[in-house]
C-alpha positions in Angstrom: 5.0 -20.1 9.8 6.7 -23.2 8.5 7.2 -24.4 4.8 5.2 -27.4 6.1 2.1 -25.4 7.5 1.7 -23.6 3.5 -1.4 -24.3 1.9 0.1 -25.3 -1.6 4.0 -24.6 -1.8 5.3 -24.4 -5.2 8.2 -24.3 -7.0 8.9 -20.6 -7.0 6.7 -20.1 -3.8 8.3 -22.5 -1.8 8.4 -20.1 1.1 5.2 -18.3 0.4 2.8 -16.9 -2.0 1.6 -13.6 -2.1 -1.7 -12.1 -3.4 -2.1 -8.6 -4.4 -4.9 -7.2 -6.2 -4.3 -3.6 -7.8 -6.6 -1.4 -10.0 -7.1 -1.9 -13.6 -4.6 0.8 -15.1 -1.8 0.3 -12.4 1.6 -0.5 -13.9 3.8 -0.1 -10.5 2.5 -2.0 -7.8 3.6 -5.4 -9.3 6.6 -4.2 -10.6 7.9 -2.7 -7.1 6.7 -6.0 -5.4 8.7 -8.1 -7.8 11.9 -6.0 -7.3 11.4 -6.4 -3.7 10.4 -10.2 -3.4 12.9 -12.5 -1.4 14.0 -15.8 -2.9 11.3 -18.8 -2.6 8.4 -16.4 -2.2 6.0 -15.5 -5.5 3.8 -12.6 -6.6 0.3 -13.4 -7.9 -2.0 -10.5 -9.0 -5.3 -10.1 -10.0 -7.1 -6.7 -10.9 -10.6 -5.2 -10.1 -12.2 -1.5 -10.7 -10.9 1.3 -8.5 -13.0 2.6 -5.7 -12.8 6.0 -4.9 -15.9 6.1 -3.1 -15.9 4.0 0.4 -17.9 6.0 2.6 -21.5 6.0 1.0 -23.6 2.8 1.2 -23.6 2.2 -2.1 -19.7 2.8 -2.6 -19.2 0.8 0.1 -21.3 -2.3 -2.1 -19.9 -1.8 -4.8 -16.3 -1.8 -3.1 -17.2 -5.2 -1.2 -18.8 -6.8 -4.2 -15.6 -6.2 -6.2 -13.4 -7.0 -3.1 -15.4 -10.4 -3.0 -14.6 -11.4 -6.9 -11.0 -10.4 -6.7 -10.2 -12.0 -3.4 -12.1 -15.3 -4.5 -10.1 -15.5 -7.4 -6.5 -15.3 -5.9 -7.6 -17.6 -3.1 -7.9 -20.2 -5.9 -3.8 -19.8 -6.1 -3.5 -21.3 -2.7 -1.9 -17.7 -1.6 -0.7 -17.1 1.9 -1.9 -13.7 2.2 -3.5 -11.3 0.2 -3.3 -7.4 -0.4 -5.5 -5.0 -1.6 -2.7 -2.4 -3.5 -4.9 0.4 -3.7 -4.5 3.3 -1.1 -7.7 5.5 -1.9 -10.0 2.4 -2.3 -8.9 1.0 1.1 -9.6 4.3 3.5 -12.6 2.5 4.9 -13.3 2.4 8.8 -13.2 0.3 11.1 -9.7 0.5 9.8 -9.3 -3.5 9.8 -13.1 -4.0 8.4 -12.3 -5.0 4.4 -9.2 -6.9 5.5 -11.5 -9.0 7.8 -14.0 -9.1 5.3 -11.5 -10.6 3.0 -10.1 -13.2 5.2 -13.6 -14.1 5.4 -13.5 -15.1 1.9 -10.2 -16.5 1.3 -9.2 -17.9 4.4 -6.1 -16.7 4.6 -4.8 -13.5 6.2 -5.5 -10.3 4.5 -4.3 -7.0 4.5 -5.3 -3.8 3.0 -3.0 -0.4 1.7 -4.4 1.9 3.8 -4.2 -0.2 7.0 -0.7 -1.1 6.2 0.7 2.6 6.2 -1.3 3.2 9.4 0.1 0.0 10.9 3.7 0.5 9.9 3.7 4.0 11.1 2.8 2.7 14.6 5.1 -0.1 14.7 7.8 2.7 14.0 6.2 5.1 17.1 5.1 7.6 14.8 1.9 9.8 15.0 3.2 12.7 13.0 3.7 12.9 9.2 4.0 14.9 6.1 2.2 13.7 3.4 3.1 13.6 -0.6 0.7 12.3 -3.2 0.1 12.5 -6.9 -3.6 13.3 -5.7 -5.8 15.9 -6.4 -7.0 18.2 -3.2 -9.9 16.7 -2.7 -8.5 13.1 -2.5 -5.7 14.5 -0.1 -8.3 15.9 2.0 -9.8 12.5 2.7 -6.7 10.7 3.2 -6.0 13.6 5.5 -9.0 13.0 7.8 -8.7 9.1 7.3 -5.6 9.5 9.0 -7.0 11.8 11.7 -9.4 9.0 12.5 -6.9 6.6 13.5 -4.6 8.9 15.6 -2.2 10.1 12.6 -1.7 13.8 12.5 -0.7 15.2 9.0 1.5 18.1 9.6 1.9 19.1 5.8 0.5 17.9 2.5 1.3 18.4 -1.4 -0.2 16.6 -4.1 0.5 17.1 -7.9 -3.4 17.6 -8.7 -3.7 14.3 -10.6 -7.2 13.0 -11.0 -8.6 16.6 -11.1 -10.2 16.4 -13.9 -11.5 12.3 -14.0 -10.1 8.9 -13.3 -9.0 9.1 -16.8 -5.8 11.3 -15.5 -4.6 8.2 -13.2 -2.2 6.8 -16.1 -0.3 9.9 -15.6 0.6 8.9 -12.4 2.9 6.3 -12.8 4.5 8.4 -15.8 5.9 11.0 -13.5 9.6 11.6 -13.9 11.4 10.6 -10.5 13.0 14.0 -10.6 9.5 15.7 -10.4 8.6 12.9 -7.4 11.8 13.5 -5.5 11.4 17.5 -5.6 7.7 17.2 -4.8 8.2 14.8 -1.8 10.8 17.2 -0.2 9.0 20.1 -1.0 6.1 18.3 1.1 8.1 17.9 4.3 7.7 19.8 7.1 9.6 20.5 11.1 7.9 18.4 13.2 6.8 15.4 11.2 8.5 11.9 12.4 7.9 10.2 8.6 7.3 11.5 5.3 4.4 9.4 3.7 4.0 9.1 -0.2 0.8 7.7 -0.8 -0.4 5.8 -4.2 0.6 2.4 -5.3 1.0 3.6 -8.6 3.7 6.6 -7.8 7.0 4.8 -8.7 9.0 5.8 -5.5 11.1 2.7 -4.5 14.4 3.2 -5.8 14.6 6.5 -4.1 13.4 5.5 -0.6 16.9 5.1 0.9 18.0 8.9 -0.7 14.8 10.6 0.7 15.5 9.0 4.3 19.2 10.2 4.0 17.6 13.6 3.1 14.7 14.0 5.4 16.5 12.3 8.2 13.3 10.4 8.6 11.7 6.7 8.0 9.6 7.0 4.1 6.7 4.9 4.5 5.4 4.4 0.9 2.1 2.6 0.0 4.0 -0.2 -2.0 6.8 -0.4 0.3 4.0 -1.0 3.5 1.6 -2.9 1.8 4.3 -5.4 0.8 5.6 -5.6 4.3 2.2 -6.3 6.2 1.5 -8.8 3.3 5.0 -10.6 3.5 5.0 -10.9 7.6 1.0 -12.0 7.3 2.4 -15.0 5.4 4.9 -15.8 8.4 8.0 -14.2 6.5 10.1 -12.3 8.6 13.0 -10.8 6.2 14.6 -7.8 6.6 15.6 -5.4 3.8 18.5 -2.9 3.7 17.5 -1.1 0.5 13.9 -0.4 0.9 13.7 2.1 3.8 13.4 1.8 7.7 10.3 0.1 7.9 11.3 -2.9 6.1 14.7 -2.9 7.5 13.4 -2.9 11.1 10.0 -4.4 11.5 
């Protein structure tokens, strides 16, 4: 996409403006996007309630109502793409249903975190993964089932148990010490996994992706990295990055 075709180029977003929807307590998503964003691209965020129930009729209705409002708000900023930056809340099927709905509302290309992870893995030719999350067992099982439904086999899975006592626990995710995250991810790996997926947009892992790829000798795909990659590409920006893992370097 050329600069001339941008909806509303601005001083800081003269190449592209990215919109992102994040859960209310999330403090990592925007921070990691701002660290990755290249010159001439700006990031614009809004918040909406978190939705863990994405399968029941009532759950889907509540999710889509909130997504409509948040997407409409971001569209007014003249962004070139919009991402729903929540892993658990975007695990809906068909995999493109939510992003298609957002695109219909906003009139711009849209992506979701769950679909971005899947599409990133497919771009890398990967169908067997190990999964590290901060989540509790029920949410981990839901994520494993989601991946299975789109042809990705989770060979090993490990969570930190956060959220098992209720949503009030979720702010703990962003406060997890880096050493704990690193050891947790390494312990989640297994033989036969072609990539390590680190799930949750509030899990601060950006600075350790390169180190983990070296240690594990395989690509590391994270929620924020994959969503940023998809949003950037949807906005027509094809920049490659050396510091943030195989996905942003090669795809």
